CHARMM-style PDB file with segment names, atoms N, HN, CA, C and O in Angstrom:
ATOM      1  N   MET     1       1.023  -1.031  -0.236  1.00  0.00      PROA
ATOM      2  CA  MET     1       0.366  -0.150  -0.234  1.00  0.00      PROA
ATOM      3  C   MET     1       0.435   1.330   0.250  1.00  0.00      PROA
ATOM      4  O   MET     1      -0.314   2.305   0.189  1.00  0.00      PROA
ATOM      5  N   GLY     2       1.701   1.052   0.769  1.00  0.00      PROA
ATOM      6  HN  GLY     2       2.309   0.260   0.818  1.00  0.00      PROA
ATOM      7  CA  GLY     2       3.083   2.262   0.954  1.00  0.00      PROA
ATOM      8  C   GLY     2       3.514   3.047  -0.395  1.00  0.00      PROA
ATOM      9  O   GLY     2       3.570   4.257  -0.616  1.00  0.00      PROA
ATOM     10  N   LEU     3       3.850   1.726  -1.368  1.00  0.00      PROA
ATOM     11  HN  LEU     3       3.804   0.743  -1.188  1.00  0.00      PROA
ATOM     12  CA  LEU     3       4.106   2.585  -2.868  1.00  0.00      PROA
ATOM     13  C   LEU     3       2.983   2.574  -4.054  1.00  0.00      PROA
ATOM     14  O   LEU     3       2.887   3.206  -5.106  1.00  0.00      PROA
ATOM     15  N   LYS     4       2.309   1.742  -3.527  1.00  0.00      PROA
ATOM     16  HN  LYS     4       2.387   1.229  -2.672  1.00  0.00      PROA
ATOM     17  CA  LYS     4       0.487   2.810  -4.502  1.00  0.00      PROA
ATOM     18  C   LYS     4       1.045   4.542  -4.597  1.00  0.00      PROA
ATOM     19  O   LYS     4       1.496   5.275  -5.477  1.00  0.00      PROA
ATOM     20  N   ARG     5       0.641   4.679  -2.850  1.00  0.00      PROA
ATOM     21  HN  ARG     5       0.275   4.084  -2.135  1.00  0.00      PROA
ATOM     22  CA  ARG     5       0.397   5.710  -2.436  1.00  0.00      PROA
ATOM     23  C   ARG     5       1.637   7.106  -2.462  1.00  0.00      PROA
ATOM     24  O   ARG     5       1.433   8.302  -2.251  1.00  0.00      PROA
ATOM     25  N   ALA     6       2.835   6.441  -2.779  1.00  0.00      PROA
ATOM     26  HN  ALA     6       3.000   5.469  -2.950  1.00  0.00      PROA
ATOM     27  CA  ALA     6       4.498   6.804  -3.193  1.00  0.00      PROA
ATOM     28  C   ALA     6       3.892   7.252  -4.710  1.00  0.00      PROA
ATOM     29  O   ALA     6       3.410   8.385  -4.711  1.00  0.00      PROA
ATOM     30  N   ILE     7       3.847   6.554  -5.958  1.00  0.00      PROA
ATOM     31  HN  ILE     7       4.238   5.634  -5.957  1.00  0.00      PROA
ATOM     32  CA  ILE     7       3.856   7.018  -6.686  1.00  0.00      PROA
ATOM     33  C   ILE     7       2.333   7.220  -6.985  1.00  0.00      PROA
ATOM     34  O   ILE     7       2.047   6.846  -8.122  1.00  0.00      PROA
ATOM     35  N   LYS     8       1.560   7.583  -6.453  1.00  0.00      PROA
ATOM     36  HN  LYS     8       1.793   7.887  -5.529  1.00  0.00      PROA
ATOM     37  CA  LYS     8       0.827   8.315  -6.134  1.00  0.00      PROA
ATOM     38  C   LYS     8       0.728   9.884  -6.084  1.00  0.00      PROA
ATOM     39  O   LYS     8      -0.048  10.739  -6.511  1.00  0.00      PROA
ATOM     40  N   GLY     9       1.658   9.855  -5.500  1.00  0.00      PROA
ATOM     41  HN  GLY     9       2.289   9.161  -5.153  1.00  0.00      PROA
ATOM     42  CA  GLY     9       2.495  11.354  -5.153  1.00  0.00      PROA
ATOM     43  C   GLY     9       2.921  11.542  -6.169  1.00  0.00      PROA
ATOM     44  O   GLY     9       2.367  12.100  -7.116  1.00  0.00      PROA
ATOM     45  N   ILE    10       4.256  10.977  -6.094  1.00  0.00      PROA
ATOM     46  HN  ILE    10       4.706  10.523  -5.324  1.00  0.00      PROA
ATOM     47  CA  ILE    10       5.176  11.869  -7.702  1.00  0.00      PROA
ATOM     48  C   ILE    10       4.330  11.896  -8.769  1.00  0.00      PROA
ATOM     49  O   ILE    10       4.572  12.969  -9.321  1.00  0.00      PROA
ATOM     50  N   GLU    11       3.448  11.311  -9.396  1.00  0.00      PROA
ATOM     51  HN  GLU    11       3.251  10.439  -8.948  1.00  0.00      PROA
ATOM     52  CA  GLU    11       2.454  11.216 -10.599  1.00  0.00      PROA
ATOM     53  C   GLU    11       1.469  12.601  -9.879  1.00  0.00      PROA
ATOM     54  O   GLU    11       1.080  13.375 -10.754  1.00  0.00      PROA
ATOM     55  N   THR    12       1.067  12.960  -8.525  1.00  0.00      PROA
ATOM     56  HN  THR    12       1.383  12.332  -7.815  1.00  0.00      PROA
ATOM     57  CA  THR    12       0.263  14.153  -8.565  1.00  0.00      PROA
ATOM     58  C   THR    12       1.413  15.426  -8.450  1.00  0.00      PROA
ATOM     59  O   THR    12       1.100  16.510  -8.943  1.00  0.00      PROA
ATOM     60  N   ARG    13       2.300  15.321  -8.010  1.00  0.00      PROA
ATOM     61  HN  ARG    13       2.555  14.441  -7.610  1.00  0.00      PROA
ATOM     62  CA  ARG    13       3.460  16.598  -8.207  1.00  0.00      PROA
ATOM     63  C   ARG    13       3.628  17.614  -9.740  1.00  0.00      PROA
ATOM     64  O   ARG    13       3.769  17.454 -10.952  1.00  0.00      PROA
ATOM     65  N   LYS    14       3.477  18.925  -8.532  1.00  0.00      PROA
ATOM     66  HN  LYS    14       3.363  19.055  -7.548  1.00  0.00      PROA
ATOM     67  CA  LYS    14       3.605  20.221  -9.850  1.00  0.00      PROA
ATOM     68  C   LYS    14       4.827  19.469 -10.726  1.00  0.00      PROA
ATOM     69  O   LYS    14       5.698  18.760 -10.222  1.00  0.00      PROA
ATOM     70  N   LYS    15       4.666  19.844 -12.414  1.00  0.00      PROA
ATOM     71  HN  LYS    15       3.958  20.420 -12.824  1.00  0.00      PROA
ATOM     72  CA  LYS    15       5.312  19.739 -13.112  1.00  0.00      PROA
ATOM     73  C   LYS    15       6.863  20.357 -13.045  1.00  0.00      PROA
ATOM     74  O   LYS    15       7.020  21.576 -12.988  1.00  0.00      PROA
ATOM     75  N   GLY    16       8.193  19.282 -13.058  1.00  0.00      PROA
ATOM     76  HN  GLY    16       8.065  18.292 -13.104  1.00  0.00      PROA
ATOM     77  CA  GLY    16       9.921  20.075 -12.857  1.00  0.00      PROA
ATOM     78  C   GLY    16      10.400  21.069 -13.460  1.00  0.00      PROA
ATOM     79  O   GLY    16       9.819  22.135 -13.253  1.00  0.00      PROA
ATOM     80  N   SER    17      11.260  21.077 -14.135  1.00  0.00      PROA
ATOM     81  HN  SER    17      11.732  20.212 -14.303  1.00  0.00      PROA
ATOM     82  CA  SER    17      12.003  21.853 -14.526  1.00  0.00      PROA
ATOM     83  C   SER    17      12.463  21.763 -15.882  1.00  0.00      PROA
ATOM     84  O   SER    17      12.916  22.568 -16.696  1.00  0.00      PROA
ATOM     85  N   CYS    18      11.999  19.541 -15.868  1.00  0.00      PROA
ATOM     86  HN  CYS    18      11.631  18.887 -15.207  1.00  0.00      PROA
ATOM     87  CA  CYS    18      13.097  19.393 -16.705  1.00  0.00      PROA
ATOM     88  C   CYS    18      12.128  18.686 -17.973  1.00  0.00      PROA
ATOM     89  O   CYS    18      11.184  17.920 -17.774  1.00  0.00      PROA
ATOM     90  N   GLU    19      12.536  19.073 -19.078  1.00  0.00      PROA
ATOM     91  HN  GLU    19      13.303  19.695 -19.239  1.00  0.00      PROA
ATOM     92  CA  GLU    19      11.950  19.146 -19.794  1.00  0.00      PROA
ATOM     93  C   GLU    19      11.888  19.852 -20.978  1.00  0.00      PROA
ATOM     94  O   GLU    19      11.982  21.048 -21.255  1.00  0.00      PROA
ATOM     95  N   LEU    20      11.541  17.901 -22.205  1.00  0.00      PROA
ATOM     96  HN  LEU    20      11.465  16.930 -21.979  1.00  0.00      PROA
ATOM     97  CA  LEU    20      12.101  17.690 -23.520  1.00  0.00      PROA
ATOM     98  C   LEU    20      12.264  19.228 -24.175  1.00  0.00      PROA
ATOM     99  O   LEU    20      11.412  20.116 -24.199  1.00  0.00      PROA
ATOM    100  N   VAL    21      13.436  19.251 -24.622  1.00  0.00      PROA
ATOM    101  HN  VAL    21      14.129  18.530 -24.603  1.00  0.00      PROA
ATOM    102  CA  VAL    21      13.230  20.309 -25.517  1.00  0.00      PROA
ATOM    103  C   VAL    21      13.405  20.271 -27.250  1.00  0.00      PROA
ATOM    104  O   VAL    21      12.933  21.158 -27.961  1.00  0.00      PROA
ATOM    105  N   THR    22      13.897  19.506 -27.598  1.00  0.00      PROA
ATOM    106  HN  THR    22      14.280  18.786 -27.021  1.00  0.00      PROA
ATOM    107  CA  THR    22      13.522  19.214 -28.566  1.00  0.00      PROA
ATOM    108  C   THR    22      13.303  17.521 -29.161  1.00  0.00      PROA
ATOM    109  O   THR    22      14.227  16.713 -29.258  1.00  0.00      PROA
ATOM    110  N   PRO    23      11.980  17.272 -29.483  1.00  0.00      PROA
ATOM    111  CA  PRO    23      12.018  15.587 -30.009  1.00  0.00      PROA
ATOM    112  C   PRO    23      12.748  15.192 -30.590  1.00  0.00      PROA
ATOM    113  O   PRO    23      12.893  15.565 -31.754  1.00  0.00      PROA
ATOM    114  N   VAL    24      13.381  14.433 -30.129  1.00  0.00      PROA
ATOM    115  HN  VAL    24      13.263  14.130 -29.183  1.00  0.00      PROA
ATOM    116  CA  VAL    24      14.578  12.804 -30.479  1.00  0.00      PROA
ATOM    117  C   VAL    24      13.340  11.853 -30.989  1.00  0.00      PROA
ATOM    118  O   VAL    24      12.206  11.534 -30.633  1.00  0.00      PROA
ATOM    119  N   ALA    25      14.334  11.584 -32.117  1.00  0.00      PROA
ATOM    120  HN  ALA    25      15.255  11.843 -32.406  1.00  0.00      PROA
ATOM    121  CA  ALA    25      13.586  10.513 -33.159  1.00  0.00      PROA
ATOM    122  C   ALA    25      14.013   9.512 -32.304  1.00  0.00      PROA
ATOM    123  O   ALA    25      13.289   9.145 -31.378  1.00  0.00      PROA
ATOM    124  N   GLU    26      15.725   8.752 -32.616  1.00  0.00      PROA
ATOM    125  HN  GLU    26      16.314   9.050 -33.368  1.00  0.00      PROA
ATOM    126  CA  GLU    26      16.540   7.995 -33.054  1.00  0.00      PROA
ATOM    127  C   GLU    26      17.706   8.457 -31.956  1.00  0.00      PROA
ATOM    128  O   GLU    26      18.225   9.564 -32.101  1.00  0.00      PROA
ATOM    129  N   ALA    27      18.224   7.351 -30.547  1.00  0.00      PROA
ATOM    130  HN  ALA    27      17.803   6.452 -30.429  1.00  0.00      PROA
ATOM    131  CA  ALA    27      19.776   7.951 -29.736  1.00  0.00      PROA
ATOM    132  C   ALA    27      20.055   6.611 -29.807  1.00  0.00      PROA
ATOM    133  O   ALA    27      19.472   5.543 -29.997  1.00  0.00      PROA
ATOM    134  N   LYS    28      21.760   7.280 -29.468  1.00  0.00      PROA
ATOM    135  HN  LYS    28      22.233   8.147 -29.314  1.00  0.00      PROA
ATOM    136  CA  LYS    28      21.901   5.534 -29.924  1.00  0.00      PROA
ATOM    137  C   LYS    28      22.847   6.145 -28.614  1.00  0.00      PROA
ATOM    138  O   LYS    28      23.150   7.337 -28.577  1.00  0.00      PROA
ATOM    139  N   LEU    29      23.398   4.886 -27.233  1.00  0.00      PROA
ATOM    140  HN  LEU    29      23.152   3.917 -27.263  1.00  0.00      PROA
ATOM    141  CA  LEU    29      24.317   5.250 -26.358  1.00  0.00      PROA
ATOM    142  C   LEU    29      25.434   3.774 -26.355  1.00  0.00      PROA
ATOM    143  O   LEU    29      25.089   2.696 -26.839  1.00  0.00      PROA
ATOM    144  N   ARG    30      26.762   4.020 -25.721  1.00  0.00      PROA
ATOM    145  HN  ARG    30      27.043   4.895 -25.327  1.00  0.00      PROA
ATOM    146  CA  ARG    30      27.566   2.894 -25.651  1.00  0.00      PROA
ATOM    147  C   ARG    30      26.814   2.660 -24.888  1.00  0.00      PROA
ATOM    148  O   ARG    30      26.566   3.615 -24.152  1.00  0.00      PROA
ATOM    149  N   ILE    31      26.203   1.638 -24.657  1.00  0.00      PROA
ATOM    150  HN  ILE    31      26.405   0.862 -25.255  1.00  0.00      PROA
ATOM    151  CA  ILE    31      26.569   0.379 -23.147  1.00  0.00      PROA
ATOM    152  C   ILE    31      28.278   0.436 -22.994  1.00  0.00      PROA
ATOM    153  O   ILE    31      29.168   0.329 -23.838  1.00  0.00      PROA
ATOM    154  N   VAL    32      28.318   0.735 -20.997  1.00  0.00      PROA
ATOM    155  HN  VAL    32      27.595   0.822 -20.311  1.00  0.00      PROA
ATOM    156  CA  VAL    32      29.799   0.420 -21.262  1.00  0.00      PROA
ATOM    157  C   VAL    32      29.853  -0.236 -19.507  1.00  0.00      PROA
ATOM    158  O   VAL    32      29.196   0.256 -18.590  1.00  0.00      PROA
ATOM    159  N   PRO    33      30.727  -1.347 -19.378  1.00  0.00      PROA
ATOM    160  CA  PRO    33      31.089  -2.380 -18.722  1.00  0.00      PROA
ATOM    161  C   PRO    33      31.033  -1.733 -17.076  1.00  0.00      PROA
ATOM    162  O   PRO    33      31.554  -0.635 -16.884  1.00  0.00      PROA
ATOM    163  N   MET    34      30.431  -2.413 -16.017  1.00  0.00      PROA
ATOM    164  HN  MET    34      30.007  -3.306 -16.173  1.00  0.00      PROA
ATOM    165  CA  MET    34      31.008  -1.298 -14.763  1.00  0.00      PROA
ATOM    166  C   MET    34      31.678  -2.820 -13.701  1.00  0.00      PROA
ATOM    167  O   MET    34      31.275  -3.667 -12.904  1.00  0.00      PROA
ATOM    168  N   PRO    35      32.840  -2.400 -14.351  1.00  0.00      PROA
ATOM    169  CA  PRO    35      33.845  -3.333 -12.946  1.00  0.00      PROA
ATOM    170  C   PRO    35      33.862  -3.711 -12.139  1.00  0.00      PROA
ATOM    171  O   PRO    35      34.932  -4.248 -11.852  1.00  0.00      PROA
ATOM    172  N   GLU    36      32.859  -3.763 -11.202  1.00  0.00      PROA
ATOM    173  HN  GLU    36      31.990  -3.327 -11.435  1.00  0.00      PROA
ATOM    174  CA  GLU    36      32.666  -3.502  -9.198  1.00  0.00      PROA
ATOM    175  C   GLU    36      32.949  -5.160  -9.065  1.00  0.00      PROA
ATOM    176  O   GLU    36      33.464  -5.172  -7.947  1.00  0.00      PROA
ATOM    177  N   GLY    37      32.934  -6.509  -9.487  1.00  0.00      PROA
ATOM    178  HN  GLY    37      32.516  -6.500 -10.395  1.00  0.00      PROA
ATOM    179  CA  GLY    37      32.261  -7.441  -9.197  1.00  0.00      PROA
ATOM    180  C   GLY    37      33.299  -9.095  -9.095  1.00  0.00      PROA
ATOM    181  O   GLY    37      34.477  -9.126  -9.453  1.00  0.00      PROA
ATOM    182  N   VAL    38      32.530 -10.357  -8.534  1.00  0.00      PROA
ATOM    183  HN  VAL    38      31.573 -10.332  -8.244  1.00  0.00      PROA
ATOM    184  CA  VAL    38      33.843 -10.788  -8.332  1.00  0.00      PROA
ATOM    185  C   VAL    38      33.788 -12.374  -9.337  1.00  0.00      PROA
ATOM    186  O   VAL    38      32.950 -13.274  -9.394  1.00  0.00      PROA
ATOM    187  N   PRO    39      34.945 -12.177  -9.946  1.00  0.00      PROA
ATOM    188  CA  PRO    39      35.847 -12.337  -9.579  1.00  0.00      PROA
ATOM    189  C   PRO    39      36.832 -10.525 -10.488  1.00  0.00      PROA
ATOM    190  O   PRO    39      36.402  -9.642 -11.230  1.00  0.00      PROA
ATOM    191  N   PRO    40      37.889 -10.734  -9.998  1.00  0.00      PROA
ATOM    192  CA  PRO    40      39.116  -9.232 -10.546  1.00  0.00      PROA
ATOM    193  C   PRO    40      38.319 -10.088 -12.191  1.00  0.00      PROA
ATOM    194  O   PRO    40      38.108 -11.230 -12.600  1.00  0.00      PROA
ATOM    195  N   GLY    41      38.072  -8.372 -12.755  1.00  0.00      PROA
ATOM    196  HN  GLY    41      38.243  -7.444 -12.423  1.00  0.00      PROA
ATOM    197  CA  GLY    41      38.085  -8.014 -13.889  1.00  0.00      PROA
ATOM    198  C   GLY    41      36.731  -8.666 -14.318  1.00  0.00      PROA
ATOM    199  O   GLY    41      36.449  -8.624 -15.515  1.00  0.00      PROA
ATOM    200  N   GLY    42      35.773  -9.333 -13.347  1.00  0.00      PROA
ATOM    201  HN  GLY    42      36.002  -9.368 -12.374  1.00  0.00      PROA
ATOM    202  CA  GLY    42      34.267  -9.641 -14.331  1.00  0.00      PROA
ATOM    203  C   GLY    42      33.720  -8.318 -14.217  1.00  0.00      PROA
ATOM    204  O   GLY    42      34.045  -7.239 -13.722  1.00  0.00      PROA
ATOM    205  N   VAL    43      32.564  -8.917 -14.998  1.00  0.00      PROA
ATOM    206  HN  VAL    43      32.300  -9.794 -15.400  1.00  0.00      PROA
ATOM    207  CA  VAL    43      31.871  -7.752 -15.501  1.00  0.00      PROA
ATOM    208  C   VAL    43      30.873  -7.151 -14.068  1.00  0.00      PROA
ATOM    209  O   VAL    43      31.579  -6.153 -13.928  1.00  0.00      PROA
ATOM    210  N   HSD    44      30.333  -7.072 -13.493  1.00  0.00      PROA
ATOM    211  HN  HSD    44      29.760  -7.883 -13.607  1.00  0.00      PROA
ATOM    212  CA  HSD    44      29.167  -6.382 -12.408  1.00  0.00      PROA
ATOM    213  C   HSD    44      27.923  -5.613 -12.643  1.00  0.00      PROA
ATOM    214  O   HSD    44      27.026  -5.519 -11.806  1.00  0.00      PROA
ATOM    215  N   ALA    45      27.915  -5.314 -13.283  1.00  0.00      PROA
ATOM    216  HN  ALA    45      28.644  -5.390 -13.963  1.00  0.00      PROA
ATOM    217  CA  ALA    45      26.632  -4.196 -14.155  1.00  0.00      PROA
ATOM    218  C   ALA    45      27.344  -3.852 -15.548  1.00  0.00      PROA
ATOM    219  O   ALA    45      28.488  -3.715 -15.980  1.00  0.00      PROA
ATOM    220  N   ALA    46      26.219  -3.798 -15.939  1.00  0.00      PROA
ATOM    221  HN  ALA    46      25.289  -3.909 -15.587  1.00  0.00      PROA
ATOM    222  CA  ALA    46      26.313  -2.220 -17.729  1.00  0.00      PROA
ATOM    223  C   ALA    46      25.829  -1.542 -17.278  1.00  0.00      PROA
ATOM    224  O   ALA    46      24.962  -1.827 -16.452  1.00  0.00      PROA
ATOM    225  N   GLY    47      26.259   0.138 -17.707  1.00  0.00      PROA
ATOM    226  HN  GLY    47      26.964   0.369 -18.379  1.00  0.00      PROA
ATOM    227  CA  GLY    47      25.647   1.659 -17.509  1.00  0.00      PROA
ATOM    228  C   GLY    47      26.204   2.106 -18.796  1.00  0.00      PROA
ATOM    229  O   GLY    47      26.910   1.592 -19.664  1.00  0.00      PROA
ATOM    230  N   LEU    48      25.496   3.530 -18.568  1.00  0.00      PROA
ATOM    231  HN  LEU    48      24.923   3.948 -17.864  1.00  0.00      PROA
ATOM    232  CA  LEU    48      25.738   4.529 -19.665  1.00  0.00      PROA
ATOM    233  C   LEU    48      26.080   6.258 -19.147  1.00  0.00      PROA
ATOM    234  O   LEU    48      25.276   6.956 -18.528  1.00  0.00      PROA
ATOM    235  N   ASP    49      26.923   6.515 -19.414  1.00  0.00      PROA
ATOM    236  HN  ASP    49      27.576   5.948 -19.916  1.00  0.00      PROA
ATOM    237  CA  ASP    49      27.559   7.419 -19.201  1.00  0.00      PROA
ATOM    238  C   ASP    49      26.344   9.218 -19.904  1.00  0.00      PROA
ATOM    239  O   ASP    49      25.927   9.389 -21.049  1.00  0.00      PROA
ATOM    240  N   VAL    50      26.168  10.078 -18.793  1.00  0.00      PROA
ATOM    241  HN  VAL    50      26.507   9.940 -17.862  1.00  0.00      PROA
ATOM    242  CA  VAL    50      25.276  10.799 -19.200  1.00  0.00      PROA
ATOM    243  C   VAL    50      25.915  12.286 -18.424  1.00  0.00      PROA
ATOM    244  O   VAL    50      26.830  12.371 -17.605  1.00  0.00      PROA
ATOM    245  N   GLU    51      24.962  13.500 -19.089  1.00  0.00      PROA
ATOM    246  HN  GLU    51      24.219  13.431 -19.754  1.00  0.00      PROA
ATOM    247  CA  GLU    51      25.365  14.577 -18.250  1.00  0.00      PROA
ATOM    248  C   GLU    51      24.250  15.473 -18.310  1.00  0.00      PROA
ATOM    249  O   GLU    51      23.718  15.922 -19.325  1.00  0.00      PROA
ATOM    250  N   PHE    52      23.812  15.786 -16.532  1.00  0.00      PROA
ATOM    251  HN  PHE    52      24.244  15.421 -15.708  1.00  0.00      PROA
ATOM    252  CA  PHE    52      23.066  16.668 -16.502  1.00  0.00      PROA
ATOM    253  C   PHE    52      23.552  17.573 -15.450  1.00  0.00      PROA
ATOM    254  O   PHE    52      24.183  17.722 -14.404  1.00  0.00      PROA
ATOM    255  N   ASN    53      22.705  18.190 -16.601  1.00  0.00      PROA
ATOM    256  HN  ASN    53      22.193  18.069 -17.451  1.00  0.00      PROA
ATOM    257  CA  ASN    53      23.130  20.023 -15.520  1.00  0.00      PROA
ATOM    258  C   ASN    53      24.737  20.336 -15.447  1.00  0.00      PROA
ATOM    259  O   ASN    53      25.376  20.909 -14.564  1.00  0.00      PROA
ATOM    260  N   GLY    54      25.015  19.964 -16.248  1.00  0.00      PROA
ATOM    261  HN  GLY    54      24.496  19.499 -16.965  1.00  0.00      PROA
ATOM    262  CA  GLY    54      26.523  20.112 -16.858  1.00  0.00      PROA
ATOM    263  C   GLY    54      27.677  18.921 -15.530  1.00  0.00      PROA
ATOM    264  O   GLY    54      28.885  18.951 -15.297  1.00  0.00      PROA
ATOM    265  N   LYS    55      26.878  18.287 -15.126  1.00  0.00      PROA
ATOM    266  HN  LYS    55      25.896  18.262 -15.315  1.00  0.00      PROA
ATOM    267  CA  LYS    55      27.302  16.465 -14.310  1.00  0.00      PROA
ATOM    268  C   LYS    55      27.218  15.495 -15.293  1.00  0.00      PROA
ATOM    269  O   LYS    55      26.292  15.141 -16.023  1.00  0.00      PROA
ATOM    270  N   ARG    56      28.427  15.115 -15.163  1.00  0.00      PROA
ATOM    271  HN  ARG    56      29.179  15.402 -14.569  1.00  0.00      PROA
ATOM    272  CA  ARG    56      29.052  13.919 -15.641  1.00  0.00      PROA
ATOM    273  C   ARG    56      28.593  12.483 -14.783  1.00  0.00      PROA
ATOM    274  O   ARG    56      29.566  12.174 -14.095  1.00  0.00      PROA
ATOM    275  N   ARG    57      27.536  11.559 -14.587  1.00  0.00      PROA
ATOM    276  HN  ARG    57      26.746  11.810 -15.146  1.00  0.00      PROA
ATOM    277  CA  ARG    57      27.756  10.097 -14.891  1.00  0.00      PROA
ATOM    278  C   ARG    57      27.027   9.093 -15.166  1.00  0.00      PROA
ATOM    279  O   ARG    57      26.055   8.990 -15.914  1.00  0.00      PROA
ATOM    280  N   ARG    58      27.663   8.205 -14.381  1.00  0.00      PROA
ATOM    281  HN  ARG    58      28.453   8.289 -13.773  1.00  0.00      PROA
ATOM    282  CA  ARG    58      27.060   6.851 -14.930  1.00  0.00      PROA
ATOM    283  C   ARG    58      26.112   6.171 -14.298  1.00  0.00      PROA
ATOM    284  O   ARG    58      26.061   5.819 -13.120  1.00  0.00      PROA
ATOM    285  N   LEU    59      25.028   5.942 -15.569  1.00  0.00      PROA
ATOM    286  HN  LEU    59      25.070   6.228 -16.527  1.00  0.00      PROA
ATOM    287  CA  LEU    59      23.407   5.534 -15.296  1.00  0.00      PROA
ATOM    288  C   LEU    59      24.023   3.988 -14.835  1.00  0.00      PROA
ATOM    289  O   LEU    59      24.918   3.583 -15.575  1.00  0.00      PROA
ATOM    290  N   GLU    60      23.648   3.103 -13.717  1.00  0.00      PROA
ATOM    291  HN  GLU    60      22.920   3.433 -13.116  1.00  0.00      PROA
ATOM    292  CA  GLU    60      23.688   1.843 -14.262  1.00  0.00      PROA
ATOM    293  C   GLU    60      22.336   0.694 -14.825  1.00  0.00      PROA
ATOM    294  O   GLU    60      21.484   0.341 -14.010  1.00  0.00      PROA
ATOM    295  N   ILE    61      22.315   0.437 -15.587  1.00  0.00      PROA
ATOM    296  HN  ILE    61      23.007   0.723 -16.250  1.00  0.00      PROA
ATOM    297  CA  ILE    61      21.418  -0.323 -16.175  1.00  0.00      PROA
ATOM    298  C   ILE    61      20.308  -1.099 -15.346  1.00  0.00      PROA
ATOM    299  O   ILE    61      20.654  -1.902 -14.480  1.00  0.00      PROA
ATOM    300  N   ASP    62      19.424  -0.935 -15.529  1.00  0.00      PROA
ATOM    301  HN  ASP    62      19.144  -0.283 -16.233  1.00  0.00      PROA
ATOM    302  CA  ASP    62      18.825  -1.998 -14.230  1.00  0.00      PROA
ATOM    303  C   ASP    62      18.249  -2.879 -15.005  1.00  0.00      PROA
ATOM    304  O   ASP    62      17.200  -2.255 -15.165  1.00  0.00      PROA
ATOM    305  N   THR    63      18.105  -3.831 -15.609  1.00  0.00      PROA
ATOM    306  HN  THR    63      18.957  -4.338 -15.479  1.00  0.00      PROA
ATOM    307  CA  THR    63      17.013  -4.192 -16.784  1.00  0.00      PROA
ATOM    308  C   THR    63      15.890  -5.172 -15.802  1.00  0.00      PROA
ATOM    309  O   THR    63      15.392  -5.988 -16.577  1.00  0.00      PROA
ATOM    310  N   GLY    64      15.515  -5.305 -14.855  1.00  0.00      PROA
ATOM    311  HN  GLY    64      15.920  -4.642 -14.225  1.00  0.00      PROA
ATOM    312  CA  GLY    64      14.417  -5.474 -14.003  1.00  0.00      PROA
ATOM    313  C   GLY    64      13.738  -4.500 -13.677  1.00  0.00      PROA
ATOM    314  O   GLY    64      12.884  -4.715 -12.817  1.00  0.00      PROA
ATOM    315  N   ALA    65      13.850  -3.226 -14.181  1.00  0.00      PROA
ATOM    316  HN  ALA    65      14.544  -3.052 -14.880  1.00  0.00      PROA
ATOM    317  CA  ALA    65      13.181  -1.842 -13.606  1.00  0.00      PROA
ATOM    318  C   ALA    65      12.039  -1.506 -14.479  1.00  0.00      PROA
ATOM    319  O   ALA    65      12.146  -1.820 -15.665  1.00  0.00      PROA
ATOM    320  N   SER    66      10.842  -0.851 -14.036  1.00  0.00      PROA
ATOM    321  HN  SER    66      10.754  -0.596 -13.073  1.00  0.00      PROA
ATOM    322  CA  SER    66       9.506  -0.991 -15.301  1.00  0.00      PROA
ATOM    323  C   SER    66       9.842   0.726 -15.290  1.00  0.00      PROA
ATOM    324  O   SER    66       8.883   1.371 -15.714  1.00  0.00      PROA
ATOM    325  N   GLY    67      10.823   1.415 -14.951  1.00  0.00      PROA
ATOM    326  HN  GLY    67      11.602   0.891 -14.607  1.00  0.00      PROA
ATOM    327  CA  GLY    67      11.478   2.825 -15.270  1.00  0.00      PROA
ATOM    328  C   GLY    67      12.160   3.631 -14.587  1.00  0.00      PROA
ATOM    329  O   GLY    67      11.738   3.828 -13.448  1.00  0.00      PROA
ATOM    330  N   LEU    68      12.937   4.086 -14.850  1.00  0.00      PROA
ATOM    331  HN  LEU    68      13.279   3.926 -15.776  1.00  0.00      PROA
ATOM    332  CA  LEU    68      14.253   5.228 -14.204  1.00  0.00      PROA
ATOM    333  C   LEU    68      13.003   6.405 -13.284  1.00  0.00      PROA
ATOM    334  O   LEU    68      11.871   6.836 -13.501  1.00  0.00      PROA
ATOM    335  N   LEU    69      14.297   6.565 -11.954  1.00  0.00      PROA
ATOM    336  HN  LEU    69      15.217   6.215 -11.778  1.00  0.00      PROA
ATOM    337  CA  LEU    69      13.477   7.943 -11.950  1.00  0.00      PROA
ATOM    338  C   LEU    69      15.258   8.467 -11.205  1.00  0.00      PROA
ATOM    339  O   LEU    69      16.070   7.622 -10.829  1.00  0.00      PROA
ATOM    340  N   LEU    70      15.495   9.860 -11.150  1.00  0.00      PROA
ATOM    341  HN  LEU    70      14.836  10.547 -11.456  1.00  0.00      PROA
ATOM    342  CA  LEU    70      16.531  10.725 -11.200  1.00  0.00      PROA
ATOM    343  C   LEU    70      15.991  12.004  -9.884  1.00  0.00      PROA
ATOM    344  O   LEU    70      14.940  12.643  -9.924  1.00  0.00      PROA
ATOM    345  N   SER    71      17.001  12.085  -8.870  1.00  0.00      PROA
ATOM    346  HN  SER    71      17.855  11.566  -8.838  1.00  0.00      PROA
ATOM    347  CA  SER    71      16.522  12.999  -8.299  1.00  0.00      PROA
ATOM    348  C   SER    71      18.275  13.036  -8.035  1.00  0.00      PROA
ATOM    349  OT1 SER    71      18.777  13.925  -7.347  1.00  0.00      PROA
TER     350      SER     71
END
């Protein structure tokens, strides 16, 4: 029940300052390995290198997720 309430709260919030300025028909992004696992040299996860508001970050790809939340 708490999850449904949280989702409803997010849906009813006022629109923030993040908006798509120009429609994008297609985008290609390079998936990068995130070598943090065991054994040494193994790949723990995959990610995308992105930039938001001038800050570069690597987003981990969660193949089981149904959406994406940035805070």
